[in-house]
C-alpha positions as CSV (number, residue, x, y, z in Angstrom):
1,M,-41.1,4.0,-11.1
2,I,-43.4,4.6,-8.1
3,F,-40.4,4.9,-5.9
4,A,-38.9,7.6,-8.2
5,D,-42.2,9.4,-8.3
6,S,-42.3,9.4,-4.5
7,L,-38.8,10.9,-4.3
8,V,-39.6,13.6,-6.9
9,N,-42.9,14.5,-5.3
10,G,-41.3,14.6,-1.8
11,F,-38.5,16.8,-3.1
12,L,-40.9,19.2,-4.7
13,G,-43.0,19.3,-1.5
14,S,-40.0,19.8,0.8
15,N,-38.9,23.2,2.2
16,L,-36.0,25.2,0.9
17,M,-33.6,23.7,3.4
18,G,-34.5,20.2,2.3
19,Q,-34.1,21.0,-1.4
20,A,-30.7,22.6,-0.7
21,I,-29.5,19.6,1.2
22,V,-30.6,17.2,-1.6
23,A,-28.8,19.4,-4.1
24,V,-25.6,19.2,-2.0
25,Q,-26.0,15.5,-1.7
26,L,-26.4,15.0,-5.4
27,L,-23.4,17.2,-6.1
28,G,-21.3,15.2,-3.6
29,S,-22.5,11.9,-5.3
30,V,-21.4,13.1,-8.7
31,V,-17.9,13.9,-7.3
32,M,-17.8,10.6,-5.4
33,F,-18.8,8.4,-8.4
34,A,-16.3,10.3,-10.7
35,V,-13.5,9.5,-8.2
36,I,-14.7,5.9,-7.9
37,I,-14.6,5.4,-11.7
38,G,-11.2,7.0,-12.0
39,K,-9.8,5.0,-9.0
40,W,-11.1,1.7,-10.4
41,K,-9.3,2.3,-13.7
42,E,-6.1,3.4,-11.8
43,L,-6.1,0.3,-9.5
44,G,-6.8,-2.0,-12.4
45,F,-3.9,-0.6,-14.4
46,V,-1.5,-0.8,-11.4
47,S,-2.6,-4.4,-10.6
48,I,-1.9,-5.6,-14.2
49,M,1.4,-3.7,-14.4
50,T,2.5,-5.1,-11.0
51,R,1.9,-8.7,-12.0
52,R,3.6,-8.2,-15.3
53,F,6.6,-6.5,-13.9
54,L,7.1,-9.1,-11.1
55,R,6.9,-11.9,-13.6
56,D,9.5,-10.2,-15.9
57,F,11.8,-9.3,-13.0
58,A,11.7,-12.8,-11.5
59,S,12.9,-14.2,-14.8
60,G,15.9,-11.9,-14.9
61,G,19.4,-12.4,-13.6
62,D,21.3,-9.6,-11.9
63,V,19.1,-7.2,-9.8
64,I,19.9,-4.3,-12.2
65,E,19.5,-6.2,-15.5
66,Y,15.9,-5.3,-16.1
67,Y,16.6,-1.6,-15.4
68,L,19.5,-1.5,-17.9
69,N,17.4,-3.3,-20.6
70,H,14.1,-1.3,-20.2
71,R,15.1,2.0,-18.5
72,P,11.8,2.5,-16.6
73,G,11.6,6.0,-15.3
74,Q,9.2,9.0,-15.6
75,G,5.5,8.0,-15.4
76,S,6.2,4.7,-13.6
77,T,4.0,3.8,-10.7
78,G,3.8,1.1,-8.1
79,V,6.6,-1.5,-8.0
80,V,8.1,-0.2,-11.3
81,A,8.6,3.3,-9.7
82,I,10.1,1.7,-6.6
83,Y,12.5,-0.4,-8.8
84,A,13.5,2.5,-11.1
85,H,14.3,5.0,-8.3
86,T,16.1,2.4,-6.3
87,C,18.3,1.5,-9.3
88,E,19.0,5.1,-10.0
89,R,20.2,5.6,-6.4
90,L,22.3,2.5,-6.7
91,L,23.9,3.6,-9.9
92,N,24.7,7.1,-8.4
93,L,26.6,5.4,-5.6
94,L,28.7,3.3,-8.0
95,S,31.9,4.7,-9.5
96,P,31.7,6.3,-13.0
97,S,33.8,3.5,-14.5
98,V,31.4,0.9,-13.1
99,R,28.4,2.9,-14.4
100,T,30.0,2.9,-17.9
101,L,30.5,-0.8,-17.8
102,L,26.9,-1.4,-16.7
103,A,25.5,0.9,-19.3
104,G,27.4,-1.1,-21.9
105,H,26.0,-4.3,-20.3
106,H,29.5,-5.5,-19.5
107,T,30.5,-7.4,-16.3
108,T,32.2,-5.3,-13.6
109,G,34.5,-8.0,-12.3
110,D,35.0,-9.1,-8.7
111,G,35.0,-6.2,-6.2
112,A,34.4,-3.5,-8.9
113,A,30.9,-2.7,-7.8
114,A,31.3,-3.2,-4.1
115,L,29.2,-0.9,-1.8
116,T,29.8,-0.2,1.9
117,A,27.1,-1.1,4.5
118,R,26.4,2.7,4.7
119,E,25.8,3.0,1.0
120,V,23.5,-0.1,1.0
121,E,21.5,1.6,3.8
122,L,21.3,4.7,1.6
123,V,19.8,2.6,-1.2
124,R,17.4,1.0,1.3
125,G,16.3,4.4,2.5
126,A,15.7,5.6,-1.0
127,C,13.6,2.5,-1.7
128,E,11.5,2.9,1.4
129,H,11.0,6.6,0.6
130,V,9.6,5.8,-2.8
131,L,7.5,3.0,-1.3
132,D,5.9,5.5,1.1
133,E,5.2,7.9,-1.8
134,E,3.6,5.1,-3.9
135,E,1.4,4.0,-1.0
136,I,0.2,7.6,-0.5
137,R,-0.5,7.9,-4.2
138,L,-2.5,4.7,-4.1
139,E,-4.7,6.0,-1.3
140,G,-5.3,9.3,-3.1
141,G,-9.0,10.0,-3.6
142,M,-10.1,7.5,-1.0
143,G,-10.6,10.4,1.5
144,V,-13.1,12.0,-0.9
145,I,-15.2,8.8,-1.1
146,A,-15.1,8.3,2.7
147,T,-16.1,12.0,3.3
148,V,-19.1,11.8,0.9
149,V,-20.2,8.4,2.4
150,A,-20.1,9.8,5.9
151,L,-21.7,13.2,5.2
152,A,-24.5,12.1,2.8
153,P,-26.6,10.3,5.5
154,M,-25.7,12.9,8.1
155,L,-27.0,15.7,5.9
156,G,-30.0,13.6,5.2
157,L,-30.7,13.2,8.9
158,L,-30.3,17.0,9.3
159,G,-32.8,17.6,6.5
160,T,-35.3,15.2,7.9
161,V,-35.1,16.6,11.4
162,W,-35.5,20.2,10.0
163,G,-38.5,19.1,7.9
164,V,-40.2,17.4,10.9
165,L,-39.7,20.5,13.0
166,D,-41.4,22.6,10.3
167,A,-44.2,20.0,10.1
168,F,-44.9,20.2,13.8
169,A,-44.7,24.0,13.7
170,E,-47.4,24.0,11.0
171,M,-49.5,21.6,13.0
172,G,-49.2,23.8,16.0
173,S,-50.1,26.9,14.0
174,A,-53.2,25.1,12.6
175,G,-54.2,23.9,16.0
176,S,-54.9,20.5,14.6
177,A,-53.3,17.0,14.5
178,N,-55.0,15.9,11.3
179,L,-52.9,13.2,9.7
180,A,-53.9,14.2,6.2
181,T,-52.4,17.7,6.9
182,I,-49.1,16.6,8.4
183,A,-48.3,13.4,6.4
184,P,-47.1,15.2,3.2
185,S,-44.7,17.3,5.2
186,I,-43.3,14.3,7.0
187,S,-43.0,12.5,3.7
188,A,-41.1,15.4,2.2
189,A,-38.8,15.6,5.2
190,L,-37.8,11.9,4.8
191,V,-36.5,12.5,1.2
192,T,-33.2,13.8,2.3
193,T,-32.5,10.7,4.4
194,V,-33.5,8.4,1.6
195,V,-31.2,10.2,-0.8
196,G,-28.4,10.2,1.7
197,L,-28.7,6.4,2.1
198,L,-28.9,5.8,-1.7
199,I,-25.6,7.6,-2.0
200,A,-23.8,6.1,1.0
201,I,-24.7,2.4,0.4
202,P,-23.0,2.0,-3.0
203,G,-20.2,4.3,-1.8
204,V,-19.4,2.0,1.1
205,I,-19.4,-1.1,-1.1
206,A,-17.0,0.6,-3.6
207,F,-14.8,1.9,-0.8
208,N,-14.4,-1.4,0.8
209,R,-13.7,-3.2,-2.5
210,M,-11.1,-0.7,-3.5
211,N,-9.5,-0.7,0.0
212,A,-9.0,-4.4,-0.3
213,T,-7.4,-4.0,-3.7
214,I,-5.1,-1.3,-2.4
215,R,-4.0,-3.5,0.5
216,N,-3.1,-6.3,-1.9
217,I,-1.1,-3.9,-4.1
218,M,0.6,-2.5,-1.0
219,S,1.5,-6.0,0.2
220,D,3.1,-6.7,-3.2
221,M,5.0,-3.4,-3.1
222,E,6.3,-4.0,0.4
223,G,7.3,-7.5,-0.4
224,F,9.1,-6.4,-3.5
225,A,10.9,-3.6,-1.8
226,D,12.2,-6.0,0.9
227,E,13.3,-8.5,-1.8
228,L,15.0,-5.7,-3.9
229,T,17.0,-4.2,-1.1
230,G,17.9,-7.7,0.1
231,R,19.2,-8.7,-3.3
232,I,21.2,-5.4,-3.6
233,A,22.8,-6.1,-0.3
234,C,23.7,-9.7,-1.3
235,E,25.0,-8.7,-4.8
236,Y,26.7,-5.4,-4.1
237,Q,27.7,-5.1,-0.5
238,G,31.4,-5.8,-0.1
239,R,31.5,-7.8,-3.3
240,G,35.0,-9.2,-3.8
241,A,36.1,-8.1,-0.3
């Protein structure tokens, strides 16, 4: 309570520049915490969906079986999006008769669904492209958090230096170095730095935690993409040749 009163009194006693900087810092903190809350929800959803999908996919048979049974598509994210777009690309490369058989969940027969090495590389390229897109999507919003975390204390330092300059200017005009006269101005000047640190510290903690979660999800996606393209090559490249 005393700490809050000190901040309020310091803010009210600061100059116009200091008050403007605090207002900008608070606005940035609102944006940052809104992004943090939204990002936590997104990462939690993606993590749960990733674990569930990998478990279901591992229990399946043919690499395309899960796609034919569930038809994941629009709105999918993470490994599900990688799988869905890769399977769509795979089906587009297969002949119409094979696609009809697969749509009816019939077997294709030896050699019926064979792909050339070039076609397998096309499927691999599509998979890697979606992987890159999903990694970029996962990192979305992190730049906002990093920007606020970096700028908040820097703006606070600017406000403090500006306030100290004004305090020394007032002391010079008064021709006195009385501590009772200059102390309130110095105290008010420090408010911007305190506010900047109060914003940056929880922002850094949240950023590092979310960054670790993103790295774990990316690792799962990259491992799945490698496994998926490897299984497609094993199951479809030159089958029956």
